[in-house]
C-alpha positions in Angstrom: -28.0 37.7 -65.2 -28.6 35.0 -62.7 -28.4 37.6 -60.1 -30.8 39.9 -61.7 -33.7 37.1 -61.7 -33.0 36.4 -58.0 -33.6 39.9 -57.1 -36.7 40.1 -59.4 -38.1 37.0 -57.9 -36.9 38.5 -54.4 -38.8 42.0 -54.9 -42.0 39.7 -56.6 -42.1 38.1 -53.2 -41.8 40.9 -50.9 -44.8 42.8 -53.0 -46.7 39.5 -52.6 -46.4 38.6 -49.0 -46.8 42.5 -48.1 -50.0 42.9 -50.2 -51.2 39.6 -49.3 -51.9 39.1 -53.0 -51.9 35.1 -53.9 -53.5 34.8 -50.4 -56.4 36.8 -51.6 -56.1 34.7 -55.1 -55.2 37.6 -57.2 -51.8 38.2 -59.4 -50.0 41.4 -59.7 -51.5 41.8 -63.2 -54.5 41.5 -61.9 -54.4 44.3 -59.7 -52.5 46.4 -61.8 -55.3 46.3 -64.4 -58.0 46.6 -61.7 -56.3 49.7 -60.3 -56.4 51.4 -63.8 -59.9 50.5 -64.6 -60.6 52.2 -61.0 -59.1 55.3 -62.1 -61.0 55.7 -65.6 -64.3 55.2 -64.0 -63.4 57.8 -61.4 -61.1 60.1 -63.8 -64.2 62.4 -63.8 -63.9 63.4 -60.5 -61.1 66.0 -61.2 -63.3 67.4 -64.0 -66.5 67.4 -62.0 -65.5 68.4 -58.8 -64.2 71.8 -59.8 -67.7 72.6 -61.7 -69.6 71.7 -58.3 -67.4 73.9 -55.9 -65.3 76.0 -58.2 -66.1 78.3 -60.6 -64.4 80.0 -63.7 -65.0 83.4 -62.4 -67.0 85.2 -60.0 -68.9 87.3 -62.8 -70.3 83.8 -64.1 -74.3 83.6 -63.6 -73.8 80.1 -62.0 -70.7 80.9 -60.1 -70.3 79.1 -56.7 -69.7 82.2 -54.0 -69.3 82.4 -50.6 -71.2 85.0 -48.5 -68.5 87.4 -49.3 -68.8 86.6 -52.9 -65.3 85.0 -53.1 -65.0 81.4 -55.9 -62.2 78.5 -55.5 -61.0 78.9 -59.0 -61.4 75.6 -61.1 -58.3 74.7 -62.2 -56.9 75.2 -58.7 -59.9 72.9 -57.5 -58.4 70.0 -60.1 -55.0 70.3 -59.1 -56.1 69.7 -55.5 -59.1 67.3 -55.9 -56.1 64.8 -58.1 -53.2 65.7 -55.3 -55.8 64.4 -52.9 -57.4 61.6 -54.3 -53.7 60.4 -55.2 -52.2 60.6 -51.8 -55.1 59.2 -50.0 -55.8 56.5 -52.2 -52.2 55.2 -52.0 -52.1 55.6 -48.2 -55.3 53.5 -48.0 -53.7 51.2 -50.2 -50.6 50.8 -47.7 -52.5 51.0 -44.7 -55.8 48.9 -45.1 -54.5 46.8 -48.3 -57.7 46.7 -49.9 -58.8 47.9 -53.1 -61.1 50.9 -52.4 -59.7 54.2 -53.8 -60.6 57.6 -52.3 -61.4 61.0 -53.9 -64.1 64.0 -53.2 -67.3 62.7 -52.0 -70.0 63.6 -54.4 -73.4 65.0 -52.6 -71.0 66.0 -49.5 -69.2 68.6 -52.3 -72.9 69.8 -53.0 -73.4 70.1 -49.6 -70.5 72.2 -48.8 -71.1 74.4 -52.2 -74.7 75.1 -51.7 -75.6 75.1 -48.3 -72.7 76.0 -46.3 -70.1 78.1 -48.2 -72.9 80.9 -49.2 -73.4 80.9 -45.3 -69.8 82.1 -44.7 -66.4 81.8 -46.3 -64.9 79.1 -48.3 -62.0 78.8 -45.9 -64.5 78.9 -43.1 -66.2 76.2 -44.6 -63.5 74.3 -45.4 -62.7 74.5 -41.6 -65.8 72.6 -40.8 -64.9 70.1 -43.2 -61.8 69.4 -41.6 -63.8 69.1 -38.1 -66.1 66.7 -39.4 -63.0 64.9 -40.2 -61.5 65.0 -36.9 -64.8 64.0 -35.6 -65.0 61.0 -37.7 -61.6 60.1 -36.5 -62.0 60.6 -32.9 -65.0 57.9 -33.5 -62.8 55.6 -35.3 -60.5 55.7 -32.4 -62.6 55.4 -29.6 -63.9 52.0 -31.9 -67.4 53.3 -32.2 -67.3 53.5 -35.9 -66.5 50.1 -36.0 -68.2 48.7 -33.6 -71.7 50.3 -35.8 -70.0 49.1 -39.0 -70.1 45.3 -37.2 -73.6 46.0 -35.7 -75.4 46.3 -38.7 -77.1 42.8 -40.0 -75.8 40.5 -42.7 -79.3 41.1 -44.6 -78.9 44.8 -44.6 -75.3 45.0 -45.8 -76.5 42.7 -48.6 -79.3 45.4 -49.4 -77.1 48.3 -48.9 -74.5 46.6 -51.9 -77.1 45.9 -54.2 -78.4 49.3 -53.4 -75.2 50.7 -54.3 -75.4 48.6 -57.0 -78.5 50.7 -58.7 -76.9 54.0 -57.4 -74.1 53.5 -59.5 -75.5 52.2 -62.3 -78.0 55.4 -62.4 -75.4 57.7 -62.2 -73.3 56.0 -65.5 -77.0 56.3 -67.2 -77.0 60.1 -66.4 -73.5 60.8 -66.8 -74.0 59.0 -70.3 -77.4 60.9 -71.3 -79.0 58.1 -71.7 -81.2 58.9 -68.4 -82.0 62.8 -68.2 -84.3 64.8 -66.4 -87.2 65.9 -68.3 -87.3 69.8 -69.3 -90.8 70.2 -67.4 -90.5 68.0 -64.9 -92.0 70.3 -62.4 -95.2 70.1 -64.0 -95.4 66.8 -64.5 -95.4 63.3 -62.7 -92.1 62.0 -64.4 -89.1 63.2 -63.5 -86.9 61.7 -65.7 -87.3 60.3 -69.6 -85.1 58.1 -72.3 -82.5 60.3 -73.5 -83.9 62.9 -75.9 -87.6 63.2 -76.1 -87.9 59.6 -75.8 -85.0 58.6 -78.1 -81.0 58.2 -77.8 -80.8 61.3 -79.7 -77.0 61.9 -79.2 -74.3 60.3 -81.0 -72.4 60.7 -77.1 -75.4 58.2 -76.0 -74.7 56.0 -78.7 -71.4 55.5 -78.1 -72.4 54.5 -74.3 -74.8 52.0 -75.8 -72.2 50.6 -78.0 -69.8 50.6 -75.2 -72.3 49.0 -73.2 -72.8 46.2 -75.5 -69.3 45.7 -76.1 -68.3 44.9 -72.4 -71.5 43.3 -71.7 -70.2 40.5 -74.3 -66.9 41.0 -73.0 -67.8 40.1 -69.2 -70.7 37.3 -70.6 -67.4 35.6 -72.1 -65.4 36.3 -68.9 -62.8 37.9 -71.0 -59.9 38.7 -68.6 -59.9 42.9 -68.9 -63.2 42.8 -70.0 -64.0 46.2 -68.3 -61.0 48.0 -69.3 -61.3 46.7 -72.9 -64.8 48.3 -72.9 -63.6 51.7 -71.8 -60.6 51.7 -73.9 -62.8 50.6 -77.2 -65.3 53.1 -76.0 -62.6 56.0 -75.9 -61.6 55.3 -79.4 -65.2 54.7 -81.1 -66.1 58.5 -79.2 -62.3 60.0 -80.7 -63.5 58.5 -84.5 -67.0 59.6 -83.9 -66.4 63.0 -83.0 -64.0 63.3 -86.2 -66.5 62.6 -88.3 -70.1 63.9 -86.7 -68.4 66.9 -84.6 -71.1 66.9 -82.0 -69.0 69.2 -79.7 -68.9 69.9 -75.8 -72.0 70.0 -73.9 -71.4 72.7 -71.9 -74.9 73.0 -70.5 -76.0 74.3 -73.9 -76.0 71.6 -76.2 -77.7 69.0 -75.1 -76.7 66.4 -78.0 -72.7 67.1 -76.8 -70.2 65.4 -74.6 -70.3 65.8 -70.9 -67.4 66.6 -68.9 -64.4 65.0 -70.8 -63.9 65.9 -75.0 -62.5 63.1 -77.0 -60.9 65.7 -79.6 -57.1 66.0 -79.6 -55.6 68.2 -76.6 -54.2 71.6 -77.1 -51.3 70.1 -75.0 -50.7 67.2 -73.3 -49.2 68.0 -69.6 -49.9 71.1 -67.6 -48.4 72.4 -64.3 -50.6 72.2 -61.2 -51.7 74.9 -59.5 -51.6 73.8 -55.2 -52.2 77.3 -53.9 -55.3 75.6 -52.1 -53.6 73.8 -49.6 -53.5 74.9 -46.3 -56.9 77.6 -47.1 -59.2 77.0 -44.1 -59.6 78.4 -41.3 -62.4 77.8 -38.0 -64.0 80.9 -38.4 -67.2 79.6 -39.1 -68.4 79.7 -35.4 -68.0 83.3 -35.4 -69.8 83.6 -39.1 -73.2 81.9 -38.3 -74.7 80.9 -35.0 -73.1 77.8 -32.6 -76.3 75.8 -33.3 -76.3 76.3 -37.6 -72.3 75.5 -37.2 -72.8 72.2 -35.3 -75.7 71.1 -37.3 -73.4 71.3 -40.3 -71.0 69.5 -38.7 -73.7 67.0 -37.9 -75.0 66.5 -41.3 -71.4 66.0 -42.7 -70.7 63.8 -40.2 -73.4 61.7 -40.5 -73.3 61.5 -44.2 -69.6 60.9 -44.1 -70.0 58.0 -41.5 -72.5 56.1 -43.5 -71.5 56.6 -46.7 -68.4 55.0 -45.9 -69.8 52.1 -43.8 -72.4 51.4 -47.1 -69.3 51.8 -49.4 -67.0 49.4 -47.7 -69.7 46.8 -46.9 -70.7 46.9 -50.9 -67.1 46.6 -52.1 -66.3 44.5 -49.5 -69.2 41.9 -50.7 -68.5 42.0 -53.9 -64.8 41.2 -53.7 -65.2 38.4 -51.3 -63.4 40.3 -48.5 -65.5 39.8 -46.0 -65.0 37.0 -43.2 -67.2 34.3 -42.0 -69.4 37.0 -39.9 -69.8 39.0 -42.7 -66.9 41.6 -41.3 -64.5 43.2 -43.5 -61.2 42.5 -41.5 -59.2 45.3 -40.0 -62.0 47.4 -40.8 -60.5 50.3 -37.8 -57.7 50.7 -40.2 -59.8 51.6 -43.4 -62.2 53.8 -41.7 -59.4 55.7 -39.8 -57.7 56.4 -43.3 -61.2 57.1 -44.7 -61.2 59.9 -42.0 -58.0 61.1 -42.3 -59.5 61.4 -45.9 -62.3 64.5 -44.7 -59.9 66.0 -43.1 -57.1 66.1 -46.2 -60.0 67.0 -48.2 -61.0 70.1 -46.2 -57.3 71.2 -45.5 -56.9 71.2 -49.3 -60.0 72.7 -50.4 -61.0 69.6 -52.3 -64.0 69.1 -49.9 -64.3 65.8 -48.3 -62.7 62.7 -49.3 -64.1 59.2 -49.4 -64.5 55.9 -49.9 -65.8 55.8 -53.8 -68.4 52.9 -55.3 -66.2 52.9 -58.4 -63.5 51.1 -57.1 -66.1 48.2 -57.7 -65.2 48.7 -61.2 -61.4 47.7 -60.9 -62.6 44.7 -58.3 -64.8 43.2 -61.1 -61.5 43.0 -62.9 -60.0 41.1 -60.0 -58.8 43.7 -58.0 -58.1 42.2 -54.1 -55.5 43.9 -52.2 -54.2 47.8 -51.8 -51.6 47.0 -54.7 -54.2 48.5 -56.8 -54.8 51.5 -55.0 -51.4 52.0 -55.4 -52.2 52.0 -59.2 -55.2 54.0 -58.6 -53.0 56.5 -57.1 -50.0 56.8 -58.6 -52.4 58.0 -61.9 -54.5 60.6 -60.2 -50.9 62.0 -59.2 -50.2 62.3 -62.5 -53.7 63.2 -63.5 -52.6 65.8 -61.8 -49.8 67.0 -64.7 -52.1 65.5 -67.6 -55.3 67.0 -66.7 -55.2 67.9 -70.6 -54.6 64.7 -71.7 -56.8 62.0 -69.7 -60.1 64.9 -70.7 -59.6 62.9 -74.0 -61.9 59.9 -72.4 -65.3 61.1 -72.4 -67.1 60.1 -69.3 -70.3 58.4 -72.4 -67.4 55.7 -72.7 -66.6 55.1 -68.9 -70.2 55.1 -68.0 -70.7 51.5 -69.3 -68.4 49.9 -66.6 -71.0 51.7 -64.1 -73.9 50.0 -65.3 -71.9 46.7 -65.9 -70.5 46.7 -62.1 -74.0 47.4 -60.8 -75.2 44.5 -62.8 -73.0 42.4 -60.8 -73.6 43.7 -57.6 -77.3 42.9 -58.2 -76.2 39.2 -57.1 -76.2 40.3 -53.2 -79.7 40.2 -53.4 -79.8 36.0 -53.0 -78.5 36.8 -50.0 -82.1 38.5 -48.7 -85.2 36.9 -47.1 -87.9 39.0 -48.4 -90.1 36.4 -46.5 -89.6 37.9 -43.5 -91.3 41.4 -43.6 -89.1 42.7 -40.9 -86.0 42.3 -43.3 -87.5 42.4 -46.3 -88.9 45.8 -46.4 -86.4 47.5 -44.7 -83.8 45.8 -47.2 -86.2 47.3 -49.8 -86.2 50.8 -48.7 -82.1 50.8 -48.3 -82.4 49.5 -51.8 -84.8 52.0 -53.8 -84.0 54.9 -51.9 -80.5 55.0 -52.6 -80.5 55.5 -56.7 -84.0 57.6 -55.8 -82.3 60.2 -54.0 -78.7 60.2 -55.2 -77.4 59.3 -52.2 -76.1 56.2 -49.7 -77.0 57.8 -47.0 -80.4 58.1 -47.6 -80.8 55.0 -47.9 -78.9 53.0 -45.4 -81.0 55.9 -43.2 -84.3 54.5 -44.1 -83.4 50.6 -43.6 -82.3 51.1 -40.4 -85.0 53.3 -39.3 -87.3 50.9 -40.5 -85.6 48.0 -39.2 -85.2 48.9 -35.4 -89.4 50.0 -36.1 -90.4 46.9 -37.4 -88.8 44.4 -35.4 -89.7 46.5 -32.2 -93.6 46.4 -33.3 -93.5 42.8 -33.9 -92.1 41.8 -30.5 -88.3 41.3 -31.7 -86.8 44.1 -29.9 -84.6 41.6 -28.1 -82.9 40.7 -31.5 -81.7 44.3 -32.2 -78.2 45.3 -31.8 -78.1 48.2 -29.1 -75.8 50.3 -31.4 -78.7 49.9 -33.8 -81.1 51.6 -31.7 -78.2 54.6 -31.4 -77.9 55.2 -35.2 -81.7 54.8 -36.0 -82.4 57.8 -33.7 -79.6 59.7 -35.0 -81.1 58.9 -38.6 -84.4 60.3 -37.5 -82.9 63.7 -36.3 -80.6 63.8 -39.6 -84.1 63.4 -41.7 -85.6 66.1 -39.4 -82.8 68.9 -39.4 -85.0 71.3 -41.2 -87.5 71.6 -38.7 -85.0 71.2 -35.9 -82.8 74.1 -37.4 -85.6 76.0 -37.9 -86.6 76.1 -34.3 -83.4 77.3 -32.9 -83.7 80.1 -35.2 
């Protein structure tokens, strides 16, 4: 017995030293709990990504077809989405030792499905994603990505964190149906509204509201595991409520139904994943479309991938108190390198580019501070390949309150922005509001960077601008003008 106790203590000590758990003021239980919460708030991507880049049948009216009419089957996309997310999240935890989970990047996947694939084959489109990842890796190896990360002024880093907070809050509100696009949005100046006809008006949204109240109370009372308890409570309420009211799934036709996951007993608990999409990519894009078009598509992917990651890591680092005194993330080079590998792996497996997820903030809010949390999240993603029918029982309406709560917590970073200096105040403001308003972290960062450089220059403070900020601002000007530039070369 004594020998067993000694071995257990030695193993715990080795685990603590490897992940620096005690050094970062955490405990193994917090890391495990945080990893679990992060997975719960991210698990929707295994369901959502197949709906964005995959299709059930080529005959479906909304099928996402490539230039030759081919589709990516949803079941196969779900399997590779979970596989790549699991592997890359674990790798990030082991190499970078931060609780930042990776999965298919939202926005990037839609760009691939809607803009890139219709111009070429799916394998060629995913080949461009691989090229995107390789370019990002080169930028990391040469130190360019790290230098840009460190060149961003501290107030803008705080603005990025706040903007991301609002962004994930909006994601939660939309996922829960609390905020919805108005049916006649094209004919009115009001694009979104409260629920259905100004009322929450659906049982799933009521579950979100109850979950938000429960989680908010638990967080206010500083209950350990508050967010996880809130998600579980919401899931239980959803399952019981659905058994009584029979709201049914949404499926795009039932606005009062459940979005994505459906809280009902699954037909089966486990299923064998189909990983046949792994390796289904090529580099034929350069022969299928003009070279300038392929180049601009890669440029768009790289810029979005580049700054989504920088913005997300900055926000997560600040939220977790992981930045040093200079506002930098220690060992950021390793973190950025693994993130670049995520883009390569995502393209190679046809799940689209994988990147650090802002939902990791929910695990950080639960106390996660090290890569051990990532190992937990990653293992759960790998398990999700087999247990898709089971985890789909937790509806997104039960997980969405966690995103809103975390968004509120990230708003605390706004205290570090000096709005009395308008050369900082306006760029920070634009960064914060444009992220949720355009549903893009990259757009918010771009608007902030460009306005910062312009305001500082025309107010006689150009000398204080880091040289790399000039280059980045110029790149964003090109990014915002991609449409006219591409049209000029046609």
